C-alpha positions in Angstrom: -49.6 58.6 -12.5 -51.4 60.1 -9.5 -48.6 59.4 -7.1 -51.1 58.5 -4.3 -48.6 56.1 -2.8 -46.0 58.9 -2.5 -48.5 61.1 -0.6 -49.5 58.1 1.6 -45.9 57.5 2.5 -45.3 61.2 3.2 -48.4 61.4 5.4 -47.5 58.2 7.3 -43.9 59.1 7.9 -44.7 62.7 8.9 -47.5 61.6 11.3 -45.2 58.9 12.7 -42.4 61.4 13.4 -44.8 64.0 14.9 -46.4 61.3 17.1 -42.9 60.1 18.1 -41.8 63.6 19.4 -45.2 64.2 21.1 -45.2 60.8 22.8 -41.5 61.1 23.9 -42.2 64.5 25.4 -45.5 63.3 27.1 -43.9 60.2 28.5 -40.8 62.0 29.6 -42.8 64.7 31.4 -45.1 62.1 33.0 -42.2 59.9 34.1 -40.3 62.9 35.5 -43.4 64.0 37.4 -44.1 60.5 38.8 -40.5 60.0 39.8 -40.3 63.4 41.5 -42.9 62.4 44.1 -42.0 60.7 47.4 -43.3 57.2 47.7 -46.4 56.8 49.9 -44.5 54.8 52.4 -41.9 57.6 52.8 -44.7 60.2 53.1 -46.3 58.2 55.9 -43.0 57.8 57.6 -42.3 61.6 57.5 -45.8 62.4 58.8 -45.2 59.8 61.6 -42.0 61.6 62.6 -44.0 64.9 62.6 -46.6 63.4 64.9 -44.0 62.0 67.2 -42.2 65.4 67.4 -45.6 67.2 68.0 -46.5 64.8 70.8 -43.2 65.3 72.6 -43.4 69.1 71.9 -46.9 69.4 73.4 -45.9 67.3 76.4 -43.5 70.1 77.4 -40.6 67.7 77.9 -38.0 69.5 75.7 -35.3 67.1 76.9 -37.2 64.1 75.6 -37.8 66.0 72.3 -34.1 66.9 72.0 -33.1 63.3 72.7 -35.5 61.9 70.1 -34.3 64.4 67.5 -30.6 63.5 68.1 -31.4 59.8 67.8 -33.3 60.5 64.5 -30.4 62.5 63.1 -27.9 59.8 64.0 -30.1 57.0 62.7 -30.9 58.6 59.3 -27.6 60.5 59.0 -29.5 63.8 58.4 -30.6 67.0 60.2 -33.9 67.5 62.1 -35.4 70.3 64.1 -38.6 71.6 65.6 -39.0 75.3 64.8 -41.6 78.0 65.4 -42.5 81.0 63.3 -44.8 84.0 63.5 -46.2 86.5 61.0 -45.4 90.1 61.7 -47.6 92.8 60.1 -45.4 95.4 58.4 -47.7 97.5 56.3 -51.0 97.4 54.4 -54.5 96.4 55.4 -55.3 94.2 58.3 -57.9 91.6 58.6 -56.1 89.0 56.4 -54.3 87.3 59.3 -56.8 84.4 59.4 -56.1 83.7 55.8 -52.4 83.2 56.3 -51.4 79.6 56.0 -48.4 77.5 55.2 -44.8 78.7 55.5 -41.5 78.8 53.6 -39.5 76.8 56.0 -39.6 73.6 54.0 -41.4 71.5 51.5 -44.6 69.6 52.0 -44.5 65.8 51.6 -47.0 66.1 48.7 -44.8 68.4 46.7 -42.5 67.3 44.0 -38.8 66.9 44.7 -36.7 68.4 41.9 -34.6 65.7 40.3 -31.9 67.9 39.0 -31.0 69.6 42.4 -27.9 68.2 43.9 -28.8 68.7 47.5 -31.7 67.1 49.3 -34.6 69.5 50.3 -35.8 70.2 53.8 -39.2 68.7 54.4 -41.8 70.3 56.7 -44.6 68.7 58.7 -46.6 71.5 60.4 -48.0 70.9 63.8 -51.8 71.1 64.1 -53.2 74.5 65.1 -49.8 75.8 65.9 -47.1 78.1 64.4 -44.5 75.3 64.9 -43.3 72.7 62.4 -41.1 69.7 62.3 -38.2 70.1 59.8 -36.0 67.4 58.5 -33.4 67.2 55.8 -34.7 64.5 53.5 -32.7 61.3 54.1 -30.8 60.0 51.0 -32.8 56.7 51.2 -36.0 58.7 50.6 -34.7 60.8 47.7 -36.9 59.9 44.7 -35.6 59.6 41.1 -32.7 57.3 41.8 -33.2 55.7 38.4 -34.1 58.9 36.5 -30.9 59.0 34.4 -31.4 55.5 33.3 -35.1 56.0 32.6 -34.4 59.2 30.6 -31.8 57.3 28.6 -34.3 54.6 27.8 -36.9 57.2 26.8 -34.5 59.0 24.5 -33.2 55.8 22.8 -35.5 52.9 23.0 -38.8 54.7 22.8 -37.9 56.4 19.5 -36.6 53.1 18.2 -39.8 51.4 19.2 -41.9 54.1 17.5 -39.8 54.1 14.3 -40.0 50.3 14.3 -43.8 50.5 14.4 -43.9 53.1 11.6 -41.5 50.9 9.6 -43.8 47.9 10.1 -46.8 49.8 9.0 -44.9 51.0 5.9 -43.7 47.5 5.2 -47.2 46.0 5.5 -48.7 48.8 3.4 -46.2 48.1 0.6 -45.8 44.3 0.9 -49.5 43.5 1.0 -50.0 44.3 -2.7 -46.6 42.9 -3.6 -47.5 39.7 -1.9 -50.7 39.5 -3.9 -48.8 40.1 -7.1 -46.2 37.5 -6.2 -48.8 34.9 -5.5 -50.6 35.7 -8.7 -47.4 35.5 -10.7 -46.6 32.1 -9.1 -50.1 30.8 -9.9 -49.9 32.2 -13.4 -46.6 30.5 -14.0 -48.1 27.2 -12.9 -50.8 27.4 -15.5 -53.7 29.2 -13.7 -54.4 31.8 -16.3 -57.6 33.0 -14.6 -55.7 34.6 -11.7 -56.2 38.3 -11.2 -54.7 40.8 -8.7 -56.8 43.9 -8.8 -59.9 42.4 -7.0 -57.6 41.4 -4.1 -56.6 45.0 -3.5 -60.2 46.1 -2.7 -60.7 49.9 -3.0 -57.0 50.7 -2.9 -56.1 53.4 -5.5 -52.4 54.1 -5.9 -49.4 53.0 -8.0 -49.9 49.4 -6.8 -53.5 49.3 -8.0 -52.4 50.6 -11.4 -49.7 47.9 -11.5 -52.3 45.3 -10.6 -54.5 46.5 -13.4 -51.6 46.3 -15.8 -50.8 42.8 -14.6 -54.4 41.6 -15.0 -54.5 43.0 -18.6 -51.2 41.2 -19.4 -52.4 38.0 -17.7 -55.6 38.0 -19.7 -53.8 38.6 -23.0 -51.1 36.0 -22.4 -53.5 33.5 -21.0 -55.7 33.9 -24.1 -52.7 33.5 -26.3 -51.5 30.4 -24.5 -54.9 28.8 -24.5 -55.2 29.5 -28.3 -51.7 28.1 -28.7 -52.6 24.9 -26.9 -55.7 24.5 -29.0 -53.7 25.1 -32.1 -51.1 22.5 -31.2 -53.8 20.0 -30.4 -55.6 20.7 -33.7 -52.3 20.6 -35.6 -51.3 17.3 -34.0 -54.6 15.8 -35.0 -54.7 17.2 -38.5 -51.0 16.3 -39.2 -51.0 12.7 -38.0 -53.9 11.8 -40.3 -52.2 12.7 -43.6 -49.0 11.2 -42.3 -50.7 7.9 -41.7 -52.2 7.9 -45.2 -48.8 8.8 -46.7 -47.1 5.9 -44.9 -49.8 3.5 -46.0 -49.4 4.7 -49.5 -45.6 4.3 -49.4 -45.9 0.8 -48.0 -48.3 -0.1 -50.8 -45.9 1.4 -53.3 -43.0 -0.6 -51.7 -44.9 -3.9 -52.2 -45.2 -3.1 -55.9 -41.6 -2.0 -56.3 -39.7 -3.8 -53.5 -36.2 -3.0 -54.7 -36.7 0.6 -55.9 -34.2 2.9 -54.0 -36.5 5.9 -54.5 -39.3 4.1 -52.7 -37.0 3.2 -49.9 -35.9 6.8 -49.6 -39.5 7.9 -49.5 -40.1 5.4 -46.7 -37.1 6.7 -44.7 -38.1 10.4 -45.2 -41.6 9.7 -44.1 -40.4 8.0 -40.9 -38.0 11.0 -40.4 -40.9 13.4 -40.9 -43.1 11.5 -38.4 -40.4 11.6 -35.8 -39.8 15.2 -36.4 -43.5 15.9 -36.0 -43.8 13.8 -32.8 -40.7 15.4 -31.2 -41.9 18.9 -32.1 -45.4 18.3 -30.6 -43.9 16.7 -27.5 -41.5 19.6 -27.0 -44.3 22.1 -27.4 -46.5 20.2 -24.9 -43.7 20.1 -22.4 -42.9 23.8 -22.8 -46.6 24.9 -22.6 -47.9 22.5 -19.9 -44.7 22.0 -17.8 -46.1 18.8 -16.4 -44.7 16.9 -13.4 -44.2 13.4 -14.7 -43.4 11.7 -11.4 -45.9 8.9 -10.8 -43.9 5.7 -11.6 -41.2 3.6 -10.1 -38.6 2.1 -12.4 -35.1 0.5 -12.4 -32.7 2.8 -14.2 -30.3 -0.1 -14.9 -32.9 -2.1 -16.7 -34.0 0.9 -18.7 -30.4 1.7 -19.8 -29.9 -2.0 -20.8 -32.9 -1.9 -23.1 -31.8 1.4 -24.7 -28.3 0.1 -25.2 -29.5 -3.1 -26.8 -31.6 -1.1 -29.3 -28.7 1.2 -30.0 -26.3 -1.6 -30.6 -28.7 -3.1 -33.2 -29.1 0.3 -34.9 -25.4 1.2 -34.7 -23.6 -2.1 -35.2 -20.4 -0.3 -36.4 -20.0 1.6 -33.0 -19.1 0.1 -29.6 -21.0 0.8 -26.4 -19.2 0.2 -23.1 -21.3 0.3 -19.9 -20.4 0.5 -16.3 -23.7 -0.1 -14.4 -24.5 -1.3 -10.8 -26.9 -4.2 -10.2 -29.9 -1.9 -9.8 -30.8 1.7 -9.4 -34.4 2.3 -8.3 -36.1 5.6 -9.3 -39.2 6.5 -7.4 -41.7 9.2 -8.5 -40.4 9.2 -12.0 -41.6 8.4 -15.5 -40.5 5.5 -17.6 -41.3 7.1 -21.0 -39.8 10.5 -20.3 -36.5 9.2 -18.8 -36.2 6.5 -21.4 -36.8 8.8 -24.4 -34.4 11.4 -23.0 -31.6 8.8 -22.5 -32.3 7.4 -25.9 -31.9 10.8 -27.6 -28.7 11.5 -25.7 -27.2 8.1 -26.6 -28.3 8.4 -30.2 -26.7 11.9 -30.4 -23.4 10.5 -29.0 -23.4 7.5 -31.4 -24.2 9.8 -34.4 -21.1 11.9 -33.8 -18.8 9.0 -32.8 -16.5 7.7 -35.6 -17.0 4.2 -36.9 -15.2 1.7 -34.7 -15.0 4.0 -31.7 -16.9 3.5 -28.5 -19.4 5.4 -26.4 -19.1 5.0 -22.7 -22.1 4.9 -20.3 -21.6 5.0 -16.5 -24.1 5.1 -13.7 -23.4 5.8 -10.1 -24.8 7.4 -6.9 -24.9 11.1 -6.6 -25.9 13.0 -3.4 -28.3 15.9 -3.9 -28.8 19.0 -1.8 -30.5 18.5 1.5 -29.0 15.0 1.9 -31.3 13.5 -0.7 -30.2 10.5 -2.8 -29.7 10.7 -6.5 -28.0 9.1 -9.5 -25.6 10.4 -12.1 -25.5 9.0 -15.6 -22.6 10.0 -17.9 -22.6 9.4 -21.7 -19.2 10.0 -23.3 -18.5 9.9 -27.0 -15.4 10.2 -29.1 -16.8 12.8 -31.5 -15.4 16.2 -32.4 -16.9 17.8 -29.2 -18.6 21.3 -29.1 -17.0 24.7 -28.7 -17.1 25.9 -25.1 -19.3 28.9 -26.0 -22.0 26.5 -27.4 -22.2 23.9 -24.6 -25.4 25.4 -23.3 -26.7 26.5 -26.7 -26.9 22.9 -28.0 -30.0 22.3 -25.8 -32.0 24.9 -27.8 -34.5 23.5 -30.3 -33.3 23.1 -33.8 -29.8 24.1 -33.0 -26.8 22.2 -34.4 -23.3 23.0 -33.5 -22.0 22.0 -37.0 -24.8 21.0 -39.4 -22.2 19.7 -41.9 -21.5 16.8 -39.6 -25.1 15.6 -40.0 -25.0 14.2 -43.5 -28.8 13.6 -43.4 -28.3 10.0 -44.3 -25.5 7.5 -43.6 -24.7 4.3 -45.4 -26.9 2.1 -43.2 -29.9 4.2 -43.8 -29.9 6.3 -40.6 -30.9 9.9 -41.0 -29.2 12.8 -39.3 -30.8 14.9 -36.6 -32.4 18.3 -36.8 -31.5 19.6 -33.4 -34.5 18.5 -31.4 -33.1 15.5 -29.5 -31.1 17.3 -26.8 -33.8 20.1 -26.4 -36.5 17.4 -25.9 -34.2 15.4 -23.5 -33.6 18.4 -21.2 -37.3 19.2 -20.9 -38.2 15.6 -20.3 -35.7 15.2 -17.6 -36.8 18.5 -16.0 -40.4 17.1 -15.9 -39.1 14.3 -13.6 -36.9 16.6 -11.5 -33.7 15.9 -13.3 -31.2 17.9 -15.3 -28.6 17.4 -18.0 -25.4 19.3 -18.8 -22.7 19.0 -21.4 -18.9 19.3 -21.2 -15.9 18.5 -23.4 -13.7 15.5 -22.6 -10.0 16.3 -22.1 -9.1 13.7 -24.7 -11.7 14.8 -27.2 -15.4 14.2 -27.5 -18.5 15.3 -25.5 -19.6 14.2 -22.1 -23.3 14.4 -21.2 -24.0 14.4 -17.4 -27.5 13.5 -16.3 -28.6 13.9 -12.7 -31.8 12.2 -11.5 -33.4 12.2 -8.0 -33.8 8.7 -6.5 -37.1 9.7 -4.9 
């Protein structure tokens, strides 16, 4: 494995962290610089004070200047003064006097104000063409950076969190994009689309995910081919098997006409019918497992369906009793008459087969609320047989499984043949095809209870 995904993640995480530190430092420096400058309004106000002081100074009215300065200090709760300065040559070359500019008495209004100094700086507005300046201790209301601590906290916490969230989102998208394609392909494949492939959806990507996609495509191609061949085999087998069965039944009927009372001929007839049912059930079970159809295109009355099935069962099992507790009607929408009917028939036959002679099977139908507030019905079929060990309650729904084969004698006195373990397996798959389910539990007083849940719509 080339581990390209590992190197991509290392590169992305490393680049993200480096970018985070660089961006935090850049934004912090820029924010500190911007917040260190006086606002333009305060700069203009300070320059206005300087011009006012210069006007009063040049007028020669020192009393007026003094009064104005005192009023300014009182109003702004600060200190203000007009001072003069001169440069005295001490040593070195002369001739540079005209190049001397500026002073060290205070800060210019265009300079930055240090945010970490506790005391306010002295601001200077020099008079024009003069060695005199207006000095004022910066008023508190003009001090910039009043929200600097909050801003720095935001830059140290929320900015890194934002950058890490962006990096995480990029990582998530980089990983989830191929996983999403694989998930969709798996879902489509499970629904019967065997032509689905993942590798073309990843484009030129070459990493562990592309290798996984290639492996999935190979698996899908192989399984799809096997399932298609299996479907074709079942179809061919169904066709080829039904033809000789039909000829065999015709031959047995013809033989029965010649020897109407021969018990061997009667037994051949029963075995041929049993073989046909076994074949039909096996093919139906294979079709349901392979195709997983949704048989939900009919509307039926569940009560009428149960009545028909019970009438047939009473005719076939005259030595057993069947007690029913049914409402007047129970309409099933988006269902299938054949699937539900055959499933109920198999479950009822199984209950009657294991119920001793003279005992009763109880059938009850009632409303059953489903998840999401949807309406449903619950059908219970309870027998008085030996029950099933708790560990096998789920296993009895497997094909060809019998909890106790010895209980199936293969043939009873009235000519009924025993089961081979397909009825319950077929019933569960048929009910699943219409959105229903079936479970088994032991009755406290002995016997088995089959609970069927069906959606009403």
